[in-house]
C-alpha atoms as an extended CHARMM CRD file, in Angstrom:
* protein
*
        72  EXT
         1         1  MET       CA             -0.2860000000        0.2320000000       -0.4960000000  PROA      1               0.0000000000
         2         2  LEU       CA              1.3120000000        3.3520000000       -0.8490000000  PROA      2               0.0000000000
         3         3  SER       CA              1.9260000000        5.8170000000        2.1890000000  PROA      3               0.0000000000
         4         4  ASP       CA              0.3100000000        9.3640000000        1.8440000000  PROA      4               0.0000000000
         5         5  THR       CA              3.6780000000       10.9300000000        0.9610000000  PROA      5               0.0000000000
         6         6  THR       CA              3.8080000000        8.6750000000       -2.1080000000  PROA      6               0.0000000000
         7         7  THR       CA              0.2840000000        9.4190000000       -3.1860000000  PROA      7               0.0000000000
         8         8  HSD       CA              0.6160000000       13.0060000000       -2.5090000000  PROA      8               0.0000000000
         9         9  GLY       CA             -0.0360000000       14.5500000000       -6.3090000000  PROA      9               0.0000000000
        10        10  LEU       CA             -1.8000000000       11.5680000000       -7.6140000000  PROA      10              0.0000000000
        11        11  THR       CA             -5.1060000000       12.6930000000       -8.5690000000  PROA      11              0.0000000000
        12        12  PRO       CA             -7.9920000000       10.7220000000      -10.9100000000  PROA      12              0.0000000000
        13        13  GLN       CA             -7.7880000000       13.5160000000      -13.0510000000  PROA      13              0.0000000000
        14        14  ARG       CA             -4.1970000000       11.9420000000      -14.4530000000  PROA      14              0.0000000000
        15        15  ALA       CA             -5.2320000000        8.2230000000      -13.9560000000  PROA      15              0.0000000000
        16        16  PHE       CA             -5.1260000000        5.9780000000      -16.8420000000  PROA      16              0.0000000000
        17        17  VAL       CA             -5.6400000000        1.8930000000      -17.2540000000  PROA      17              0.0000000000
        18        18  VAL       CA             -3.2090000000        0.3530000000      -19.6860000000  PROA      18              0.0000000000
        19        19  HSD       CA             -3.9530000000       -3.2480000000      -21.1690000000  PROA      19              0.0000000000
        20        20  PHE       CA             -1.4390000000       -4.5250000000      -22.9960000000  PROA      20              0.0000000000
        21        21  THR       CA             -1.9390000000       -7.2380000000      -25.9370000000  PROA      21              0.0000000000
        22        22  ALA       CA             -0.7450000000      -10.8340000000      -25.3460000000  PROA      22              0.0000000000
        23        23  GLY       CA              2.0020000000      -10.4440000000      -28.0180000000  PROA      23              0.0000000000
        24        24  THR       CA              3.2500000000       -7.4870000000      -26.3810000000  PROA      24              0.0000000000
        25        25  ARG       CA              7.0350000000       -8.0630000000      -25.7510000000  PROA      25              0.0000000000
        26        26  ILE       CA              8.4290000000       -5.1150000000      -24.2680000000  PROA      26              0.0000000000
        27        27  GLU       CA             11.8040000000       -6.1120000000      -24.1690000000  PROA      27              0.0000000000
        28        28  ILE       CA             12.0520000000       -6.2910000000      -28.0090000000  PROA      28              0.0000000000
        29        29  GLY       CA              9.7930000000       -3.0890000000      -28.4310000000  PROA      29              0.0000000000
        30        30  GLN       CA              7.0430000000       -4.9890000000      -29.5330000000  PROA      30              0.0000000000
        31        31  ILE       CA              3.9130000000       -3.4200000000      -27.8530000000  PROA      31              0.0000000000
        32        32  ALA       CA              0.4020000000       -3.0290000000      -28.4990000000  PROA      32              0.0000000000
        33        33  GLY       CA             -2.9040000000       -2.5350000000      -26.6450000000  PROA      33              0.0000000000
        34        34  ARG       CA             -5.4620000000       -0.3250000000      -25.1710000000  PROA      34              0.0000000000
        35        35  VAL       CA             -5.0490000000        2.9590000000      -22.9640000000  PROA      35              0.0000000000
        36        36  GLU       CA             -8.4660000000        4.5690000000      -20.9560000000  PROA      36              0.0000000000
        37        37  HSD       CA             -8.3190000000        7.5850000000      -19.0740000000  PROA      37              0.0000000000
        38        38  VAL       CA             -9.9450000000        6.8550000000      -15.6850000000  PROA      38              0.0000000000
        39        39  ILE       CA            -11.9940000000        9.9630000000      -15.4110000000  PROA      39              0.0000000000
        40        40  SER       CA            -13.1020000000       10.8920000000      -19.0120000000  PROA      40              0.0000000000
        41        41  ARG       CA            -13.1540000000        7.4680000000      -20.4530000000  PROA      41              0.0000000000
        42        42  GLN       CA            -11.6600000000        8.4440000000      -23.4470000000  PROA      42              0.0000000000
        43        43  ALA       CA             -9.8390000000        5.4400000000      -24.6480000000  PROA      43              0.0000000000
        44        44  ALA       CA             -7.6880000000        4.2510000000      -27.3460000000  PROA      44              0.0000000000
        45        45  THR       CA             -5.5600000000        1.6380000000      -28.8600000000  PROA      45              0.0000000000
        46        46  PHE       CA             -2.2750000000        1.8200000000      -29.5860000000  PROA      46              0.0000000000
        47        47  THR       CA              0.6260000000       -0.0200000000      -31.7240000000  PROA      47              0.0000000000
        48        48  SER       CA              3.7770000000        1.4690000000      -30.4350000000  PROA      48              0.0000000000
        49        49  LEU       CA              4.9970000000        3.5340000000      -27.2670000000  PROA      49              0.0000000000
        50        50  ASP       CA              4.6430000000        6.4720000000      -29.1960000000  PROA      50              0.0000000000
        51        51  THR       CA              0.8590000000        6.2520000000      -29.9980000000  PROA      51              0.0000000000
        52        52  LEU       CA              0.9260000000        5.1630000000      -26.2290000000  PROA      52              0.0000000000
        53        53  LEU       CA              2.4390000000        8.5430000000      -25.0660000000  PROA      53              0.0000000000
        54        54  ASP       CA              0.7960000000       10.6410000000      -27.6660000000  PROA      54              0.0000000000
        55        55  PHE       CA             -2.6730000000        9.4640000000      -26.1930000000  PROA      55              0.0000000000
        56        56  ILE       CA             -1.5900000000       10.1070000000      -22.6830000000  PROA      56              0.0000000000
        57        57  THR       CA             -0.0640000000       13.7170000000      -23.7320000000  PROA      57              0.0000000000
        58        58  LEU       CA             -2.9700000000       14.7910000000      -25.5660000000  PROA      58              0.0000000000
        59        59  THR       CA             -5.6520000000       13.5320000000      -22.9580000000  PROA      59              0.0000000000
        60        60  LEU       CA             -3.7300000000       15.4950000000      -19.8450000000  PROA      60              0.0000000000
        61        61  MET       CA             -3.1340000000       18.7860000000      -22.0990000000  PROA      61              0.0000000000
        62        62  ASP       CA             -7.2870000000       18.5310000000      -22.4270000000  PROA      62              0.0000000000
        63        63  GLN       CA             -7.7170000000       17.8050000000      -18.9470000000  PROA      63              0.0000000000
        64        64  LEU       CA             -5.5550000000       21.0820000000      -18.3250000000  PROA      64              0.0000000000
        65        65  ASN       CA             -7.6380000000       23.2770000000      -20.4830000000  PROA      65              0.0000000000
        66        66  THR       CA            -10.9890000000       21.7360000000      -19.2410000000  PROA      66              0.0000000000
        67        67  PRO       CA            -12.6030000000       22.6820000000      -15.8900000000  PROA      67              0.0000000000
        68        68  HSD       CA            -13.2810000000       19.8620000000      -13.7440000000  PROA      68              0.0000000000
        69        69  THR       CA            -15.0160000000       18.9060000000      -10.2440000000  PROA      69              0.0000000000
        70        70  ASP       CA            -13.4000000000       16.4920000000       -7.8280000000  PROA      70              0.0000000000
        71        71  ALA       CA            -15.0970000000       13.2090000000       -8.3050000000  PROA      71              0.0000000000
        72        72  TYR       CA            -13.4820000000       11.8090000000       -5.6020000000  PROA      72              0.0000000000
């Protein structure tokens, strides 16, 4: 379990679920799956680390530009 000092700054607005396909082999750079933003429920599939990080970046930038209420 994480301590309060470890979780400081970790908010649901910045939380993602990443599900990797069975064929993912990170050690050789073969990565694919689905990613979902916890709060907005926006989701995308990815076939590379770049596309995964692009989705996360764009979603976080959108969250910064969108007023939100604390759901938790």
